[in-house]
Short mmCIF file of the C-alpha atoms (twelve columns), coordinates in Angstrom:
data_MODEL
# 
_entry.id   MODEL 
# 
loop_
_atom_site.group_PDB 
_atom_site.id 
_atom_site.type_symbol 
_atom_site.label_atom_id 
_atom_site.label_alt_id 
_atom_site.label_comp_id 
_atom_site.label_asym_id 
_atom_site.label_seq_id 
_atom_site.Cartn_x 
_atom_site.Cartn_y 
_atom_site.Cartn_z 
_atom_site.pdbx_PDB_model_num 
ATOM 1   C CA . MET A 1   0.000   0.000  0.000   1 
ATOM 2   C CA . ASP A 2   1.314   3.421  -0.972  1 
ATOM 3   C CA . PRO A 3   -0.468  6.173  0.980   1 
ATOM 4   C CA . GLY A 4   1.520   8.850  -0.865  1 
ATOM 5   C CA . LEU A 5   1.335   11.659 1.684   1 
ATOM 6   C CA . VAL A 6   0.995   11.540 5.474   1 
ATOM 7   C CA . TYR A 7   0.553   14.087 8.228   1 
ATOM 8   C CA . ASP A 8   3.469   13.163 10.508  1 
ATOM 9   C CA . LEU A 9   2.466   13.689 14.160  1 
ATOM 10  C CA . THR A 10  4.211   12.990 17.458  1 
ATOM 11  C CA . THR A 11  2.849   12.286 20.933  1 
ATOM 12  C CA . THR A 12  3.714   15.873 21.873  1 
ATOM 13  C CA . ASP A 13  1.544   17.159 19.004  1 
ATOM 14  C CA . TYR A 14  -1.457  15.254 20.400  1 
ATOM 15  C CA . LEU A 15  -0.737  16.387 23.982  1 
ATOM 16  C CA . ASN A 16  -0.493  20.011 22.794  1 
ATOM 17  C CA . PHE A 17  -3.844  19.528 21.069  1 
ATOM 18  C CA . LEU A 18  -5.371  18.337 24.358  1 
ATOM 19  C CA . CYS A 19  -3.964  21.449 26.065  1 
ATOM 20  C CA . GLY A 20  -5.669  23.514 23.365  1 
ATOM 21  C CA . LEU A 21  -8.942  21.759 24.241  1 
ATOM 22  C CA . GLY A 22  -8.562  22.896 27.853  1 
ATOM 23  C CA . TYR A 23  -6.857  19.958 29.557  1 
ATOM 24  C CA . ASN A 24  -4.073  20.924 31.971  1 
ATOM 25  C CA . SER A 25  -0.684  19.420 32.860  1 
ATOM 26  C CA . THR A 26  -2.094  17.655 35.928  1 
ATOM 27  C CA . GLN A 27  -4.750  15.911 33.869  1 
ATOM 28  C CA . LEU A 28  -2.186  14.896 31.250  1 
ATOM 29  C CA . ALA A 29  0.420   13.691 33.783  1 
ATOM 30  C CA . GLU A 30  -0.824  10.135 33.290  1 
ATOM 31  C CA . PHE A 31  0.709   10.181 29.815  1 
ATOM 32  C CA . SER A 32  4.181   11.433 30.735  1 
ATOM 33  C CA . SER A 33  6.022   14.187 32.512  1 
ATOM 34  C CA . TYR A 34  4.578   16.517 29.903  1 
ATOM 35  C CA . SER A 35  3.652   20.127 30.729  1 
ATOM 36  C CA . CYS A 36  1.238   22.195 28.676  1 
ATOM 37  C CA . PRO A 37  2.859   25.186 26.973  1 
ATOM 38  C CA . SER A 38  2.246   28.574 28.621  1 
ATOM 39  C CA . LYS A 39  0.274   29.612 25.532  1 
ATOM 40  C CA . PRO A 40  -1.857  26.599 24.501  1 
ATOM 41  C CA . PRO A 41  -1.956  25.954 20.763  1 
ATOM 42  C CA . ARG A 42  -5.135  26.626 18.857  1 
ATOM 43  C CA . ILE A 43  -7.210  23.583 17.937  1 
ATOM 44  C CA . LYS A 44  -7.017  24.492 14.247  1 
ATOM 45  C CA . ASP A 45  -3.200  24.247 14.338  1 
ATOM 46  C CA . LEU A 46  -2.979  20.480 14.869  1 
ATOM 47  C CA . ASN A 47  -1.140  19.190 11.786  1 
ATOM 48  C CA . TYR A 48  -3.865  16.745 10.873  1 
ATOM 49  C CA . PRO A 49  -5.938  16.172 7.737   1 
ATOM 50  C CA . SER A 50  -8.893  17.364 9.779   1 
ATOM 51  C CA . ILE A 51  -9.461  21.102 9.997   1 
ATOM 52  C CA . THR A 52  -11.525 22.055 13.031  1 
ATOM 53  C CA . ILE A 53  -12.656 25.660 13.335  1 
ATOM 54  C CA . PRO A 54  -14.937 26.124 16.336  1 
ATOM 55  C CA . ASP A 55  -16.275 29.496 15.135  1 
ATOM 56  C CA . LEU A 56  -15.610 30.818 11.650  1 
ATOM 57  C CA . SER A 57  -16.759 34.394 12.134  1 
ATOM 58  C CA . SER A 58  -14.865 35.972 9.235   1 
ATOM 59  C CA . SER A 59  -11.720 34.281 7.918   1 
ATOM 60  C CA . THR A 60  -8.906  32.093 9.159   1 
ATOM 61  C CA . LYS A 61  -5.785  30.467 7.790   1 
ATOM 62  C CA . VAL A 62  -4.398  27.043 8.699   1 
ATOM 63  C CA . THR A 63  -1.067  25.540 7.714   1 
ATOM 64  C CA . ARG A 64  -0.536  21.851 7.164   1 
ATOM 65  C CA . VAL A 65  2.663   19.897 6.544   1 
ATOM 66  C CA . VAL A 66  2.607   16.654 4.579   1 
ATOM 67  C CA . LYS A 67  5.399   14.116 4.207   1 
ATOM 68  C CA . ASN A 68  5.925   12.074 1.074   1 
ATOM 69  C CA . VAL A 69  6.142   8.373  1.922   1 
ATOM 70  C CA . GLY A 70  5.546   7.188  -1.621  1 
ATOM 71  C CA . SER A 71  7.077   7.682  -5.013  1 
ATOM 72  C CA . PRO A 72  8.238   11.124 -6.145  1 
ATOM 73  C CA . GLY A 73  5.513   13.069 -7.909  1 
ATOM 74  C CA . THR A 74  3.361   16.160 -8.073  1 
ATOM 75  C CA . TYR A 75  0.123   16.593 -6.162  1 
ATOM 76  C CA . ALA A 76  -2.320  19.168 -7.577  1 
ATOM 77  C CA . VAL A 77  -4.874  20.639 -5.210  1 
ATOM 78  C CA . GLY A 78  -8.556  20.589 -6.101  1 
ATOM 79  C CA . VAL A 79  -11.195 22.351 -4.000  1 
ATOM 80  C CA . ILE A 80  -14.983 22.085 -3.880  1 
ATOM 81  C CA . GLU A 81  -16.191 24.872 -1.605  1 
ATOM 82  C CA . PRO A 82  -19.056 24.492 0.830   1 
ATOM 83  C CA . ARG A 83  -21.885 26.947 0.266   1 
ATOM 84  C CA . GLY A 84  -21.150 30.224 2.024   1 
ATOM 85  C CA . ILE A 85  -17.422 29.642 2.547   1 
ATOM 86  C CA . SER A 86  -14.596 30.748 0.281   1 
ATOM 87  C CA . VAL A 87  -11.588 28.386 0.271   1 
ATOM 88  C CA . THR A 88  -8.119  29.163 -1.045  1 
ATOM 89  C CA . VAL A 89  -5.213  26.709 -0.954  1 
ATOM 90  C CA . SER A 90  -1.615  27.766 -1.535  1 
ATOM 91  C CA . PRO A 91  0.424   26.504 -3.225  1 
ATOM 92  C CA . VAL A 92  -1.841  24.692 -5.653  1 
ATOM 93  C CA . ASN A 93  0.837   22.130 -6.560  1 
ATOM 94  C CA . LEU A 94  3.165   20.186 -4.281  1 
ATOM 95  C CA . THR A 95  6.119   18.474 -5.970  1 
ATOM 96  C CA . PHE A 96  8.082   15.828 -4.095  1 
ATOM 97  C CA . ASP A 97  11.444  14.674 -5.417  1 
ATOM 98  C CA . GLU A 98  12.211  12.079 -2.746  1 
ATOM 99  C CA . VAL A 99  10.757  9.911  -0.003  1 
ATOM 100 C CA . GLY A 100 10.670  11.682 3.381   1 
ATOM 101 C CA . GLU A 101 10.437  15.173 1.868   1 
ATOM 102 C CA . GLU A 102 8.010   17.529 3.620   1 
ATOM 103 C CA . LYS A 103 5.978   20.381 2.140   1 
ATOM 104 C CA . LYS A 104 3.678   22.998 3.668   1 
ATOM 105 C CA . PHE A 105 0.406   24.243 2.297   1 
ATOM 106 C CA . GLU A 106 -2.011  26.853 3.614   1 
ATOM 107 C CA . VAL A 107 -5.783  26.728 3.571   1 
ATOM 108 C CA . THR A 108 -7.622  30.031 3.949   1 
ATOM 109 C CA . LEU A 109 -11.299 29.792 4.854   1 
ATOM 110 C CA . LYS A 110 -13.455 32.893 4.600   1 
ATOM 111 C CA . LYS A 111 -17.069 33.164 5.644   1 
ATOM 112 C CA . LYS A 112 -19.280 34.584 2.928   1 
ATOM 113 C CA . MET A 113 -22.672 33.254 4.026   1 
ATOM 114 C CA . LYS A 114 -25.321 35.349 5.669   1 
ATOM 115 C CA . GLU A 115 -26.550 34.906 9.226   1 
ATOM 116 C CA . GLY A 116 -28.723 31.806 9.540   1 
ATOM 117 C CA . GLU A 117 -27.396 30.078 6.410   1 
ATOM 118 C CA . SER A 118 -25.737 26.686 6.724   1 
ATOM 119 C CA . SER A 119 -22.747 25.273 4.865   1 
ATOM 120 C CA . ALA A 120 -23.696 21.690 5.717   1 
ATOM 121 C CA . GLU A 121 -25.474 21.118 2.391   1 
ATOM 122 C CA . ARG A 122 -22.206 20.932 0.455   1 
ATOM 123 C CA . PRO A 123 -19.114 19.936 2.459   1 
ATOM 124 C CA . LEU A 124 -15.636 21.200 1.635   1 
ATOM 125 C CA . SER A 125 -13.550 18.787 -0.378  1 
ATOM 126 C CA . ILE A 126 -9.822  19.297 -0.830  1 
ATOM 127 C CA . SER A 127 -8.017  16.662 -2.830  1 
ATOM 128 C CA . LEU A 128 -4.347  16.128 -3.489  1 
ATOM 129 C CA . PRO A 129 -4.430  13.550 -6.286  1 
ATOM 130 C CA . ASN A 130 -1.000  12.448 -7.446  1 
ATOM 131 C CA . ASN A 131 0.193   11.306 -10.818 1 
ATOM 132 C CA . ILE A 132 -0.019  7.668  -9.698  1 
ATOM 133 C CA . ASN A 133 -3.495  6.207  -9.333  1 
ATOM 134 C CA . HIS A 134 -3.476  5.076  -5.669  1 
ATOM 135 C CA . PRO A 135 -6.814  6.055  -4.106  1 
ATOM 136 C CA . SER A 136 -7.098  6.300  -0.347  1 
ATOM 137 C CA . PRO A 137 -10.230 6.560  1.784   1 
ATOM 138 C CA . PRO A 138 -11.647 9.970  2.673   1 
ATOM 139 C CA . LEU A 139 -10.514 11.568 5.917   1 
ATOM 140 C CA . PRO A 140 -13.288 13.448 7.729   1 
ATOM 141 C CA . LEU A 141 -12.983 17.113 8.614   1 
ATOM 142 C CA . SER A 142 -15.288 19.478 10.408  1 
ATOM 143 C CA . LEU A 143 -16.614 22.955 9.601   1 
ATOM 144 C CA . PRO A 144 -19.166 21.521 10.398  1 
ATOM 145 C CA . SER A 145 -18.567 18.898 7.725   1 
ATOM 146 C CA . LEU A 146 -15.391 19.035 5.621   1 
ATOM 147 C CA . LEU A 147 -13.675 16.369 3.591   1 
ATOM 148 C CA . LEU A 148 -10.031 15.976 2.598   1 
ATOM 149 C CA . TYR A 149 -8.830  13.001 0.640   1 
ATOM 150 C CA . ASN A 150 -5.869  11.867 -1.374  1 
ATOM 151 C CA . ARG A 151 -6.784  10.013 -4.556  1 
# 
């Protein structure tokens, strides 16, 4: 199986995420001698295929880092926007020359719906299909319902 790209996370990344959710060092002491950072990270900053934005009031930007664990190749970004939300991804192409190489991309989400409208009717879909046909299952996101997958 060739997953192509992965979001490489460590235990510390997950513990920082829990701090961002409101857990404290005492509660997390069962895991290790870990201490929450003085400024907890924002939930949206977890380097995960999921993008969680508790309250999109105007616009926000998230950065993700992916690691190539497959063959070298170029991944072109495709976006299907949910109704009422503008989505911009930069860069639109990620080229990997070797296994283990990491690349960043930014996703900017901007609210354009009116009060009372819902974006749930058409979820966000961001795809990074590569030049080799190795589909992988969808990975769920939330805003309230986003979808990111690598085909």
